[in-house]
C-alpha positions in Angstrom: 0.0 0.0 0.0 2.9 2.3 -0.7 0.9 4.4 -3.1 -1.8 4.9 -0.5 0.7 6.0 2.0 2.2 8.5 -0.5 -1.2 10.0 -1.1 -1.4 10.7 2.7 2.0 12.4 2.6 0.9 14.5 -0.4 -2.3 15.5 1.4 -0.3 16.8 4.4 -1.1 14.1 7.0 0.6 14.6 10.3 3.8 12.6 10.9 2.3 10.9 13.9 -0.5 9.5 11.8 2.1 8.3 9.1 4.2 6.6 11.9 1.2 4.6 13.1 0.6 3.3 9.6 4.3 2.6 9.1 4.4 0.4 12.2 1.4 -1.9 11.9 -1.3 -0.1 9.8 -0.8 -1.7 6.4 -4.1 -3.6 6.7 -5.9 -0.4 7.5 -4.4 1.5 4.5 -5.7 -1.4 2.3 -9.3 -0.7 3.6 -9.3 2.9 2.4 -7.4 2.3 -0.8 -10.6 3.0 -3.0 -11.4 6.4 -1.4 -10.3 9.6 -3.1 -7.1 11.3 -2.0 -8.9 13.9 0.3 -11.1 11.3 1.7 -8.1 9.0 2.6 -6.5 11.7 4.6 -9.5 12.5 6.7 -10.4 8.8 7.0 -6.8 7.9 8.1 -6.9 10.4 10.9 -10.2 9.2 12.0 -9.2 5.6 12.1 -6.1 6.3 14.2 -8.0 8.7 16.7 -10.6 6.0 17.3 -8.2 3.0 17.3 -10.2 1.1 14.6 -9.5 -2.5 13.6 -9.6 -3.5 9.9 -13.3 -4.4 10.2 -14.1 -1.1 11.5 -12.1 0.6 8.8 -13.8 -1.4 6.2 -17.2 -0.4 7.4 -16.2 3.2 7.5 -14.8 3.1 4.0 -18.1 1.4 2.7 -20.1 4.1 4.4 -18.1 6.9 2.7 -18.2 5.2 -0.7 -22.0 4.5 -0.4 -22.8 8.1 0.7 -23.0 9.7 -2.8 -25.3 7.0 -4.2 -27.9 7.8 -1.5 -28.5 11.3 -2.8 -32.2 12.0 -2.5 -32.7 9.7 0.4 -34.4 11.0 3.4 -32.1 13.3 5.4 -29.2 12.9 3.1 -28.5 16.6 2.7 -28.2 17.1 6.5 -25.0 15.0 6.6 -21.7 16.4 5.6 -19.9 14.2 3.0 -16.5 15.7 3.8 -16.6 14.3 7.3 -16.0 10.5 7.8 -18.0 10.6 11.0 -21.1 12.0 9.2 -20.9 9.3 6.4 -20.7 6.7 9.2 -23.5 8.3 11.1 -25.7 8.3 8.0 -25.2 4.6 7.3 -26.4 3.9 10.9 -29.3 6.3 10.5 -30.3 4.6 7.2 -30.1 1.2 9.0 -32.4 2.6 11.7 -35.1 3.7 9.2 -35.1 0.2 7.7 -35.8 -1.4 11.0 -39.3 -2.1 12.2 -38.3 -3.1 15.8 -38.6 0.1 17.9 -35.8 -0.9 20.3 -33.4 -1.7 17.5 -34.3 1.3 15.6 -33.7 3.5 18.7 -30.4 1.8 19.3 -29.2 2.5 15.6 -30.3 6.1 15.9 -28.4 6.5 19.1 -25.4 4.9 17.5 -25.7 7.4 14.6 -26.0 10.4 17.0 -22.8 9.2 18.9 -20.6 9.5 15.8 -22.2 12.5 13.9 -20.2 15.7 14.3 -22.0 18.3 12.2 -24.7 20.3 13.8 -27.3 19.6 11.0 -26.6 15.9 11.2 -26.9 15.8 15.1 -30.2 17.9 14.9 -31.7 15.7 12.4 -31.0 12.5 14.2 -32.2 14.0 17.4 -35.5 14.8 15.9 -36.0 11.4 14.5 -34.9 9.8 17.9 -37.3 12.1 19.9 -40.2 11.8 17.3 -40.4 15.6 17.1 -40.3 15.6 13.3 -43.8 14.9 11.9 -42.4 14.0 8.5 -39.8 11.6 10.0 -42.1 9.1 11.6 -42.0 5.7 10.0 -40.1 6.7 6.9 -37.5 4.5 5.2 -34.8 6.0 3.1 -36.1 8.3 0.5 -39.6 7.8 2.0 -42.7 9.8 1.8 -44.9 8.4 4.4 -46.9 10.3 7.0 -48.9 9.9 10.3 -47.4 7.1 12.1 -46.7 4.7 9.2 -44.6 1.7 10.5 -43.7 0.2 7.3 -40.2 1.2 5.9 -40.3 2.8 2.4 -36.9 1.9 0.8 -35.4 2.9 -2.6 -33.2 0.1 -4.0 -29.8 1.4 -5.1 -28.1 0.4 -8.3 -25.6 -2.4 -7.5 -26.9 -2.9 -4.0 -27.9 -6.5 -4.6 -24.6 -7.3 -6.3 -22.7 -5.9 -3.2 -24.8 -7.7 -0.6 -23.3 -10.6 1.2 -26.8 -12.0 2.1 -30.0 -11.7 -0.1 -33.6 -12.9 0.1 -35.6 -14.3 -2.8 -39.4 -14.1 -3.1 -42.0 -15.1 -5.6 -43.5 -12.2 -7.3 -47.2 -11.6 -8.0 -48.9 -8.9 -10.0 -51.1 -6.3 -8.3 -54.0 -6.3 -10.8 -55.4 -9.9 -10.6 -57.6 -9.5 -7.6 -55.2 -11.5 -5.4 -55.3 -14.7 -7.3 -51.5 -15.1 -7.6 -51.0 -14.0 -3.9 -53.0 -17.1 -2.9 -51.4 -19.4 -5.4 -47.7 -18.5 -5.1 -45.5 -21.0 -3.3 -45.2 -20.9 0.5 -42.1 -23.1 0.9 -38.9 -22.1 -0.8 -35.3 -21.3 -0.1 -31.6 -21.8 -0.9 -30.2 -25.2 -0.8 -26.6 -26.5 -0.8 -23.4 -24.7 -1.0 -24.5 -22.6 -4.0 -27.9 -21.5 -2.4 -29.9 -22.8 -5.3 -33.5 -21.8 -4.7 -36.0 -24.7 -4.6 -39.7 -24.1 -4.2 -42.6 -26.5 -3.5 -44.0 -25.8 -7.0 -43.1 -24.0 -10.1 -43.4 -20.3 -10.3 -42.7 -17.9 -13.2 -41.3 -14.7 -11.5 -39.0 -14.2 -8.6 -37.2 -11.2 -7.2 -33.9 -10.9 -5.3 -33.7 -8.3 -2.4 -31.0 -7.4 -0.1 -31.5 -9.0 3.4 -32.8 -6.0 5.1 -34.1 -6.5 8.7 -37.8 -6.6 7.9 -37.2 -8.9 5.0 -35.1 -11.7 6.8 -37.8 -11.9 9.5 -40.2 -13.4 6.9 -39.4 -17.1 7.4 -42.4 -18.7 5.4 -45.0 -17.6 3.1 -43.5 -14.4 2.0 -44.5 -12.9 -1.4 -43.9 -9.7 -3.3 -46.7 -7.9 -5.0 -45.7 -5.7 -8.0 -47.8 -2.6 -8.4 -47.5 -0.3 -11.4 -47.6 2.8 -9.2 -48.0 3.7 -5.5 -51.8 4.4 -5.6 -52.4 1.1 -3.8 -50.8 2.7 -0.7 -53.2 4.2 1.9 -51.2 7.3 2.5 -50.4 10.5 0.6 -46.9 10.6 -0.8 -44.9 13.0 -3.2 -44.8 13.2 -6.9 -43.5 9.6 -7.3 -47.0 8.5 -6.1 -48.1 7.9 -9.7 -44.8 8.0 -11.4 -43.0 4.8 -10.6 -43.7 1.2 -9.7 -43.3 -0.4 -6.3 -42.8 -3.8 -4.7 -44.8 -4.5 -1.5 -43.2 -7.4 0.5 -46.1 -9.3 2.3 -45.8 -11.9 5.0 -48.8 -14.3 4.3 -48.1 -16.0 7.6 -49.4 -12.9 9.5 -52.9 -12.6 8.1 -54.8 -11.6 11.2 -55.4 -7.8 11.6 -54.1 -7.3 15.1 -51.7 -4.2 15.0 -53.4 -0.8 15.0 -50.2 0.6 13.4 -49.7 -2.4 11.1 -50.4 -2.4 7.4 -52.1 -5.2 5.5 -52.7 -6.4 2.0 -56.4 -6.8 1.3 -58.8 -7.1 -1.6 -60.9 -4.0 -1.5 -63.5 -3.3 -4.2 -61.9 -5.9 -6.4 -58.5 -4.3 -6.1 -55.4 -5.3 -4.1 -54.7 -2.5 -1.7 -52.5 -1.8 1.4 -54.7 -0.6 4.4 -54.0 0.4 7.8 -55.1 -1.6 11.0 -56.8 1.2 12.8 -56.7 5.1 13.3 -53.5 6.2 15.0 -53.8 10.0 15.1 -56.6 12.4 15.0 -55.1 14.4 12.2 -54.9 11.2 10.0 -58.5 10.3 10.8 -60.3 12.2 8.0 -57.8 11.3 5.3 -57.8 7.6 6.3 -61.6 7.4 6.3 -61.7 9.1 3.0 -59.4 6.6 1.5 -61.2 3.6 3.2 -58.0 2.5 4.8 -59.1 1.5 8.3 -59.6 -2.2 8.6 -60.7 -2.5 12.2 -63.2 0.4 11.6 -64.7 -1.8 8.9 -64.8 -5.0 10.9 -62.1 -6.7 9.0 -60.2 -9.3 11.0 -58.2 -11.0 8.4 -56.1 -10.0 5.5 -54.0 -11.5 2.7 -51.0 -10.8 4.8 -49.1 -8.1 6.7 -46.9 -5.6 4.8 -43.3 -5.6 6.0 -41.6 -3.2 3.6 -42.2 -1.2 0.5 -39.5 -1.0 -2.2 -39.0 1.7 -4.9 -36.8 1.1 -8.0 -33.3 2.3 -8.3 -32.7 5.7 -10.0 -30.6 5.4 -13.2 -28.5 8.6 -12.8 -24.8 9.1 -12.2 -25.0 12.7 -11.2 -23.9 11.9 -7.6 -20.9 9.7 -8.6 -17.3 10.8 -7.9 -15.3 12.0 -10.8 -12.8 9.6 -12.2 -9.7 11.6 -11.0 -11.0 11.4 -7.5 -10.1 7.7 -7.4 -6.5 8.1 -8.4 
């Protein structure tokens, strides 16, 4: 890693920092090799100051490399890309939003707050942690959910599946067939053997591979993905993308009973597949929810086609947030 060390010298890194890497930091230099020259200098200092092991350095480097790709995600512009700490904090923040478990979500937010250094990032995370930001509640990355939505809304990033060490596979159903495919899709399937070859209890035409996000891996049996041409099947108002892009709704058919007031369920309503809320959560959401017919318990519905665990938006095919080629020299 001589060339990495030389880039640190050219960036004016303190001699004490260089001495650390000269002694026993070759493995750490390897972890930051793919960062730009300016990023390497700041990251090298942070690694030494925090006594990082190679695994910690690898996580930090991944957080920095991943940050530009998340442009447009919820809260992204509140974190400072020039600060390694903020990049790491944003990664923890994003993980928190993808987690349905309230305790694990709070723990990830606290972890994000502990490393964030910019005032805007700290303020943003604190609002999310305290629940003071009305728009923050229940949103996944790049979300648009309001009023107590507990379902993460996540945008898939280009290359995210290829980079994932663990993935999940689901049968896919269309959203305009009145739920016939949802009922017919295989319940038993999974990877077998050393190659993880997917075997199912019966043949099925369409499958989708998703990263092993926390809500996804909790679906052990009976999971299915419903593909909608747009987001009008959702019971909440969102931004412009509402009618402009398709979505995937991951459903756990093993959880059909409508039990959670703050839960969301896939149902057949007026001959259409829709996602509906378990019950009214907030007074301000009352009128809108009733107008959209999205309150199951109010209508006496006790069973659904399955509980919704996550909503997935497609990746954006743009490179405007990628680093310039010379930054990687």
